[in-house]
N, CA, C and O atoms as CSV, one atom per row, in Angstrom:
chain,resi,resn,atom,element,x,y,z
A,1,MET,N,N,-6.171,-32.265,-22.135
A,1,MET,CA,C,-6.825,-31.240,-21.329
A,1,MET,C,C,-6.093,-30.985,-20.022
A,1,MET,O,O,-6.341,-29.975,-19.364
A,2,ASP,N,N,-5.192,-31.885,-19.633
A,2,ASP,CA,C,-4.456,-31.659,-18.393
A,2,ASP,C,C,-3.577,-30.416,-18.477
A,2,ASP,O,O,-3.383,-29.722,-17.479
A,3,TYR,N,N,-3.048,-30.136,-19.660
A,3,TYR,CA,C,-2.182,-28.969,-19.787
A,3,TYR,C,C,-2.968,-27.673,-19.591
A,3,TYR,O,O,-2.416,-26.684,-19.109
A,4,VAL,N,N,-4.244,-27.670,-19.958
A,4,VAL,CA,C,-5.077,-26.476,-19.748
A,4,VAL,C,C,-5.291,-26.251,-18.256
A,4,VAL,O,O,-5.152,-25.126,-17.775
A,5,SER,N,N,-5.623,-27.294,-17.530
A,5,SER,CA,C,-5.845,-27.148,-16.088
A,5,SER,C,C,-4.543,-26.832,-15.364
A,5,SER,O,O,-4.577,-26.262,-14.274
A,6,ALA,N,N,-3.405,-27.184,-15.935
A,6,ALA,CA,C,-2.120,-26.852,-15.322
A,6,ALA,C,C,-1.740,-25.397,-15.580
A,6,ALA,O,O,-1.041,-24.793,-14.767
A,7,LEU,N,N,-2.185,-24.827,-16.689
A,7,LEU,CA,C,-1.813,-23.458,-17.040
A,7,LEU,C,C,-2.787,-22.401,-16.517
A,7,LEU,O,O,-2.413,-21.235,-16.395
A,8,VAL,N,N,-4.004,-22.780,-16.213
A,8,VAL,CA,C,-4.997,-21.790,-15.794
A,8,VAL,C,C,-4.624,-21.095,-14.482
A,8,VAL,O,O,-4.691,-19.867,-14.433
A,9,PRO,N,N,-4.236,-21.804,-13.415
A,9,PRO,CA,C,-3.929,-21.090,-12.170
A,9,PRO,C,C,-2.809,-20.045,-12.299
A,9,PRO,O,O,-2.963,-18.947,-11.764
A,10,PRO,N,N,-1.691,-20.333,-12.981
A,10,PRO,CA,C,-0.681,-19.278,-13.112
A,10,PRO,C,C,-1.180,-18.054,-13.887
A,10,PRO,O,O,-0.829,-16.922,-13.555
A,11,PHE,N,N,-2.003,-18.283,-14.924
A,11,PHE,CA,C,-2.533,-17.148,-15.675
A,11,PHE,C,C,-3.502,-16.330,-14.830
A,11,PHE,O,O,-3.519,-15.102,-14.917
A,12,VAL,N,N,-4.307,-17.002,-14.013
A,12,VAL,CA,C,-5.241,-16.289,-13.143
A,12,VAL,C,C,-4.476,-15.490,-12.100
A,12,VAL,O,O,-4.813,-14.338,-11.831
A,13,MET,N,N,-3.451,-16.090,-11.512
A,13,MET,CA,C,-2.636,-15.374,-10.521
A,13,MET,C,C,-1.914,-14.196,-11.161
A,13,MET,O,O,-1.813,-13.132,-10.551
A,14,ALA,N,N,-1.416,-14.366,-12.363
A,14,ALA,CA,C,-0.743,-13.267,-13.062
A,14,ALA,C,C,-1.720,-12.132,-13.339
A,14,ALA,O,O,-1.360,-10.963,-13.196
A,15,ALA,N,N,-2.934,-12.452,-13.727
A,15,ALA,CA,C,-3.937,-11.413,-13.994
A,15,ALA,C,C,-4.273,-10.646,-12.718
A,15,ALA,O,O,-4.377,-9.420,-12.744
A,16,PHE,N,N,-4.443,-11.351,-11.611
A,16,PHE,CA,C,-4.710,-10.668,-10.339
A,16,PHE,C,C,-3.531,-9.809,-9.917
A,16,PHE,O,O,-3.725,-8.704,-9.411
A,17,PHE,N,N,-2.309,-10.297,-10.116
A,17,PHE,CA,C,-1.129,-9.525,-9.741
A,17,PHE,C,C,-1.036,-8.259,-10.584
A,17,PHE,O,O,-0.738,-7.187,-10.056
A,18,ILE,N,N,-1.283,-8.367,-11.869
A,18,ILE,CA,C,-1.246,-7.187,-12.741
A,18,ILE,C,C,-2.325,-6.187,-12.318
A,18,ILE,O,O,-2.077,-4.982,-12.283
A,19,ALA,N,N,-3.508,-6.681,-11.999
A,19,ALA,CA,C,-4.582,-5.793,-11.541
A,19,ALA,C,C,-4.198,-5.102,-10.233
A,19,ALA,O,O,-4.498,-3.924,-10.041
A,20,LEU,N,N,-3.538,-5.827,-9.339
A,20,LEU,CA,C,-3.082,-5.229,-8.078
A,20,LEU,C,C,-2.064,-4.131,-8.325
A,20,LEU,O,O,-2.161,-3.054,-7.739
A,21,VAL,N,N,-1.090,-4.392,-9.186
A,21,VAL,CA,C,-0.067,-3.390,-9.490
A,21,VAL,C,C,-0.696,-2.161,-10.137
A,21,VAL,O,O,-0.338,-1.034,-9.795
A,22,VAL,N,N,-1.625,-2.361,-11.063
A,22,VAL,CA,C,-2.293,-1.235,-11.713
A,22,VAL,C,C,-3.064,-0.416,-10.687
A,22,VAL,O,O,-3.037,0.814,-10.732
A,23,THR,N,N,-3.743,-1.077,-9.774
A,23,THR,CA,C,-4.503,-0.377,-8.735
A,23,THR,C,C,-3.577,0.432,-7.838
A,23,THR,O,O,-3.887,1.574,-7.499
A,24,ILE,N,N,-2.455,-0.140,-7.453
A,24,ILE,CA,C,-1.499,0.570,-6.598
A,24,ILE,C,C,-0.941,1.787,-7.323
A,24,ILE,O,O,-0.848,2.869,-6.743
A,25,VAL,N,N,-0.574,1.618,-8.576
A,25,VAL,CA,C,-0.012,2.733,-9.336
A,25,VAL,C,C,-1.042,3.841,-9.514
A,25,VAL,O,O,-0.710,5.020,-9.395
A,26,LYS,N,N,-2.290,3.472,-9.797
A,26,LYS,CA,C,-3.323,4.485,-9.987
A,26,LYS,C,C,-3.645,5.224,-8.696
A,26,LYS,O,O,-4.032,6.392,-8.737
A,27,SER,N,N,-3.492,4.568,-7.555
A,27,SER,CA,C,-3.839,5.209,-6.289
A,27,SER,C,C,-2.731,6.121,-5.764
A,27,SER,O,O,-2.942,6.841,-4.788
A,28,GLN,N,N,-1.570,6.103,-6.384
A,28,GLN,CA,C,-0.486,6.979,-5.964
A,28,GLN,C,C,-0.751,8.381,-6.488
A,28,GLN,O,O,-1.117,8.562,-7.649
A,29,GLY,N,N,-0.564,9.360,-5.633
A,29,GLY,CA,C,-0.778,10.741,-6.071
A,29,GLY,C,C,-2.246,11.069,-6.190
A,29,GLY,O,O,-3.087,10.424,-5.564
A,30,GLY,N,N,-2.553,12.056,-6.980
A,30,GLY,CA,C,-3.939,12.433,-7.204
A,30,GLY,C,C,-4.496,13.291,-6.082
A,30,GLY,O,O,-3.752,13.890,-5.305
A,31,ALA,N,N,-5.810,13.337,-6.013
A,31,ALA,CA,C,-6.498,14.217,-5.078
A,31,ALA,C,C,-6.290,13.799,-3.624
A,31,ALA,O,O,-6.286,14.649,-2.735
A,32,ASN,N,N,-6.120,12.515,-3.374
A,32,ASN,CA,C,-5.996,12.047,-1.997
A,32,ASN,C,C,-4.570,12.110,-1.464
A,32,ASN,O,O,-4.344,11.846,-0.283
A,33,LYS,N,N,-3.609,12.453,-2.309
A,33,LYS,CA,C,-2.216,12.434,-1.880
A,33,LYS,C,C,-1.978,13.392,-0.720
A,33,LYS,O,O,-1.323,13.016,0.252
A,34,ALA,N,N,-2.482,14.601,-0.792
A,34,ALA,CA,C,-2.278,15.574,0.276
A,34,ALA,C,C,-2.910,15.093,1.576
A,34,ALA,O,O,-2.324,15.249,2.647
A,35,LYS,N,N,-4.100,14.511,1.488
A,35,LYS,CA,C,-4.777,14.008,2.683
A,35,LYS,C,C,-3.992,12.865,3.310
A,35,LYS,O,O,-3.854,12.798,4.531
A,36,GLU,N,N,-3.475,11.962,2.471
A,36,GLU,CA,C,-2.682,10.842,2.982
A,36,GLU,C,C,-1.383,11.343,3.600
A,36,GLU,O,O,-0.963,10.850,4.647
A,37,ASP,N,N,-0.738,12.328,2.954
A,37,ASP,CA,C,0.500,12.877,3.490
A,37,ASP,C,C,0.263,13.551,4.843
A,37,ASP,O,O,1.079,13.423,5.756
A,38,GLU,N,N,-0.853,14.265,4.968
A,38,GLU,CA,C,-1.180,14.892,6.247
A,38,GLU,C,C,-1.371,13.854,7.338
A,38,GLU,O,O,-0.912,14.047,8.464
A,39,ALA,N,N,-2.035,12.764,7.022
A,39,ALA,CA,C,-2.267,11.716,8.019
A,39,ALA,C,C,-0.946,11.091,8.459
A,39,ALA,O,O,-0.741,10.847,9.648
A,40,VAL,N,N,-0.060,10.835,7.518
A,40,VAL,CA,C,1.244,10.254,7.857
A,40,VAL,C,C,2.050,11.235,8.687
A,40,VAL,O,O,2.669,10.841,9.676
A,41,ASP,N,N,2.056,12.514,8.302
A,41,ASP,CA,C,2.788,13.519,9.068
A,41,ASP,C,C,2.256,13.630,10.487
A,41,ASP,O,O,3.034,13.791,11.428
A,42,ALA,N,N,0.939,13.546,10.656
A,42,ALA,CA,C,0.357,13.634,11.997
A,42,ALA,C,C,0.780,12.452,12.857
A,42,ALA,O,O,1.091,12.623,14.036
A,43,VAL,N,N,0.794,11.258,12.280
A,43,VAL,CA,C,1.204,10.072,13.035
A,43,VAL,C,C,2.677,10.177,13.417
A,43,VAL,O,O,3.050,9.863,14.547
A,44,LEU,N,N,3.511,10.615,12.481
A,44,LEU,CA,C,4.939,10.757,12.784
A,44,LEU,C,C,5.182,11.816,13.852
A,44,LEU,O,O,6.023,11.627,14.730
A,45,ALA,N,N,4.457,12.925,13.786
A,45,ALA,CA,C,4.612,13.975,14.788
A,45,ALA,C,C,4.176,13.477,16.161
A,45,ALA,O,O,4.818,13.780,17.167
A,46,ARG,N,N,3.092,12.717,16.203
A,46,ARG,CA,C,2.611,12.170,17.472
A,46,ARG,C,C,3.639,11.206,18.060
A,46,ARG,O,O,3.895,11.222,19.264
A,47,ALA,N,N,4.219,10.376,17.213
A,47,ALA,CA,C,5.221,9.419,17.693
A,47,ALA,C,C,6.474,10.142,18.183
A,47,ALA,O,O,7.065,9.751,19.189
A,48,GLU,N,N,6.878,11.193,17.475
A,48,GLU,CA,C,8.061,11.946,17.895
A,48,GLU,C,C,7.823,12.661,19.215
A,48,GLU,O,O,8.705,12.674,20.074
A,49,SER,N,N,6.644,13.258,19.395
A,49,SER,CA,C,6.358,13.945,20.658
A,49,SER,C,C,6.279,12.958,21.819
A,49,SER,O,O,6.697,13.277,22.932
A,50,ALA,N,N,5.750,11.769,21.571
A,50,ALA,CA,C,5.702,10.752,22.618
A,50,ALA,C,C,7.110,10.292,22.978
A,50,ALA,O,O,7.404,10.050,24.148
A,51,ARG,N,N,7.974,10.171,21.988
A,51,ARG,CA,C,9.351,9.755,22.239
A,51,ARG,C,C,10.089,10.826,23.070
A,51,ARG,O,O,10.849,10.496,23.981
A,52,GLN,N,N,9.860,12.091,22.747
A,52,GLN,CA,C,10.512,13.174,23.499
A,52,GLN,C,C,9.953,13.255,24.919
A,52,GLN,O,O,10.696,13.547,25.856
A,53,ALA,N,N,8.660,13.002,25.089
A,53,ALA,CA,C,8.063,13.024,26.421
A,53,ALA,C,C,8.649,11.900,27.286
A,53,ALA,O,O,8.873,12.088,28.481
A,54,ASP,N,N,8.894,10.742,26.683
A,54,ASP,CA,C,9.492,9.643,27.438
A,54,ASP,C,C,10.932,9.971,27.829
A,54,ASP,O,O,11.396,9.571,28.897
A,55,ARG,N,N,11.623,10.687,26.979
A,55,ARG,CA,C,13.003,11.046,27.250
A,55,ARG,C,C,13.114,12.046,28.390
A,55,ARG,O,O,14.059,11.989,29.177
A,56,HIS,N,N,12.147,12.969,28.484
A,56,HIS,CA,C,12.183,14.008,29.505
A,56,HIS,C,C,11.544,13.558,30.814
A,56,HIS,O,O,11.662,14.259,31.819
A,57,ALA,N,N,10.894,12.449,30.830
A,57,ALA,CA,C,10.197,12.000,32.046
A,57,ALA,C,C,11.108,11.227,32.963
A,57,ALA,O,O,10.679,10.779,34.026
């Protein structure tokens, strides 16, 4: 029975890792992609304007 207790943790970790990868792949694109892209663009624009303001000050 020791071999069963030795093999269970790697199988459990592998199952969680596969579930994580599937979740990440499924969340890419879709209906929320445009909203996420807008949020990233807004953050980048804010950072760029702050950088230019520091340069001109």
